[in-house]
N, C-alpha and C positions, 0 to 999 in steps of 0.2 A: 468665108467658107462655112463658118458655123451657121450663118443664116441660111446658106444653101442647103446644108444638111437638115436643118430644122424644117425648111419648106418641103424638102423631099419626103421626110417622115410624115409631115402634115398631109401631103398629097396622098401618100399611101394610106394614112388613117381615113381620109375622106373617101377613098376608093373602096373601103371595106363596107360590107352590108351594115344596115342600121343596127341590127340585133348584135352583131359582133362588136361594133363600135361602142354600144352601150355596156357590154360586158367588160370591154377593155377600159372604159372610163371608170367603171366601178372598181376594177382591179387596181388602176392607178391611184384612185382616191384612198383605197384601203392601204396600199403601200405607203402613200404619203402620211396617212394617219399613224401607221405603225412606226414610221421613221420619227415622227414628231413625239410619239409616246416614249420611244427608246431614248431620244435625246433628253426628254424631261426626266426620265429615271436616272440617267447618267449624271445630269446636272444636279439633281436633288441629292443623290448620294455623295457626290463629290464636293458639293458646296453647302447644302442646307443642313443635313442631318447631323454629321459629326460635330460641326461647330455651332449648331443652332438648336433645333427642337429636340433632337435625340440626346444631346449632351445635357440640356436643361431638364429633360425627363429623368435622366439618371441622377442628377443632383437632387431633384425633388423627391425621388424615391429614397435616396440615402437620408435626406433630411427627415422624411416621414418616419423611417425606421428608427432614427435617433430619437425623435420626439416620442414615439411609442415606448421606447425603452425608458425614457425619462418619466413618462406618465406612470408606467408600471412601478418604477423605483419609488416615485412619490406616494403611490397608493400603498405599497408595502411599508414605507416609512410611516405613513399615517396610521396604518393598522398597528405597527409596533409601538408608536407613541400612545395610541389609545389604550393598548393593553398595559403598557407601563404606567400610564396615568391611573387606570382603574386599580392596579395593584397598589400604587402609592396611596390612593384614597382609602382603600381597604386597610392598609397598614396604619394610616393615620387614625382611622376610626377605631381600630383595635387598641392603638396606644392611648387614645383619648379615653376609651372605656377603662383601660387599666389604670390610668391616672385618676379617674373619678373614683374607682374602687379603692385605690390606695388612700385618697383623701378621706373617704368615708371611714376606712379602717383606722386611719390616723386619729380622726375625731373620736371614734368609738373608744380606741385605746386610751386616748387622753382623758376621757371621762372615767374610765376604769382606774387609771393611775391616780386621778384626782380624788376619787372617793376612797380607794384602798391604798392610799399612799403609805400607810404604816405597815403594809404587808410586803414581805420580800420573798422572792423565789416563787416556786410553783404552788398554786392554790386554787380553791374553788371560790369563784366570786359570787355566783347566785344560781338559783334553779327556778324554773317556772313549770308548774304542773297543770295539765289540761285533761279532764275526764273524757273518756270515750263514751258517748251517749248510749244508754241501754246496756252497759256492761260494767264490770268491776275493773276494767283496764284503764290505765293512765298513760298519757304521753308526757315526756319531759324534755326540756331544753336546759342544759347545764352550761354555764359560761365559765371557762377555765382561763386563768391568767398566769403569766410568768413575768413578774415585775423586777426580777433581779437584773442588775446592770451586767451587760456583756454576757447574758445567759445563752447557753447552748439550746438547741432545739429539744423540746421535751417530748418524750414518747412513752407510751404505756397504755393502761386500760383504766376505765372508770367503772365502779360497781356501786349499787345503791342497797341500802337496808332501811326498812321502815319499822319504827318503834310505835307500839300502840297497845290496845287492850282487846283481848278476845276471851269470852267466857269469864269475865271478871278478873282476868290475870294479865299482867304486863308481859308482852310478847314482842320479840324482835324477829321480823321476817327477813331472812338473808336474801342476797341477790339470786342464788340458784332457784329458790322457791318463788321469787317474784317474776323472774324472766324466763324460767324454764331451762331445761338441760341444754338446749341449743345455744344459749347465750351465757353459759356459766363462766366464760373467760372475761366477760365484761365488754364495755363499749370502748373501742380503741380511740386513742387521740394521738396527734402529732402536730406540734405547732411551735412557733418561735416566741410570739408575744401573747396571743390569745386565740381561743377557739371555742365555738359553740358546738357541743355534741348533742345528738338527739337519740332517743330510744323510747321504749315503752315497757310496761310491766303490768302484772295482774295481782290485785290484792285478794287474799283469801276471803271466803264468805264469812260474814259476821265479825270481821276485823275492823276496829276503829283506829285509824292512824293518829299519832300525835306529833312525831318528828320523823324527818328523813335524814339519814346519815349517808354522806357521799364520801367515798374512799378512792383516792388516786393510787394506782399501782405503777409507779414509773419503772422503766427498764433499768434505771440506775438510781439508787438512793432509797430512802425509807418511805413507807406508805404515809399518805396524808389524808386525814379524815376531818370532815367538817359536818356538824349537825345543824339543821335548820328547822324552824317551826313549820309544821305541815300546813297550817292555815296561810301563813305568809307565802310558802312555796306554791300553794294552790292558787292564791290570788296573784302571784308574781310580784309581791310587794317588796321582797327582800332585794337589797342592792339598788341598782338604778334602772329606771324605765328608759330603754333605748331601743331604737329600731336596728335590727341586725343588718349590716351592710350586705 
């Protein structure tokens, strides 16, 4: 019966005009193609995507996000490590400089103690005078020491006076006249073991110096004065020849 129905529809199709049969064939092919496409979509969604490519795409996306997070974390850790390493290197360099300075100071102080071993407590070790070219001014560097055992830090001021001859008379020029009113309090010092203090002064016109007297005025305790020959002080010959650390 199915065959009879098929032949009946076939006879009807053949009886149609050629143009109508062409349009009908086109319509049938279009319907067939649409049916095939819909079947493909249904089969692809039901079988392929969830359990295949789509699920794999989701996994790869998640893995990619995780890897990007790890890369960012590693980059931040690397920057942190680089910053910490730089700070450590700077700290080590600073400590090394401090250590070298302490070694130099230790060697310098050892020389001071070795030569002035008979001196105890606060005192003036030496002075070096340098003229300022073209003037009557002088620069000085005075080395102060504190050789007493278990000594506290020494604080106070240093003043100079110069003994000499002017107009055929012995004259002592005190610190205020040498340094001027602005430096009348003296040069401050504060140290535990030793210190080199620097300053300058101006000699009067026509004054010929013979000796320089250095006086320490500690915050606590009596004043301490030491007189040194001017020529030795000018040449820096008194005491030890040592490079300041």
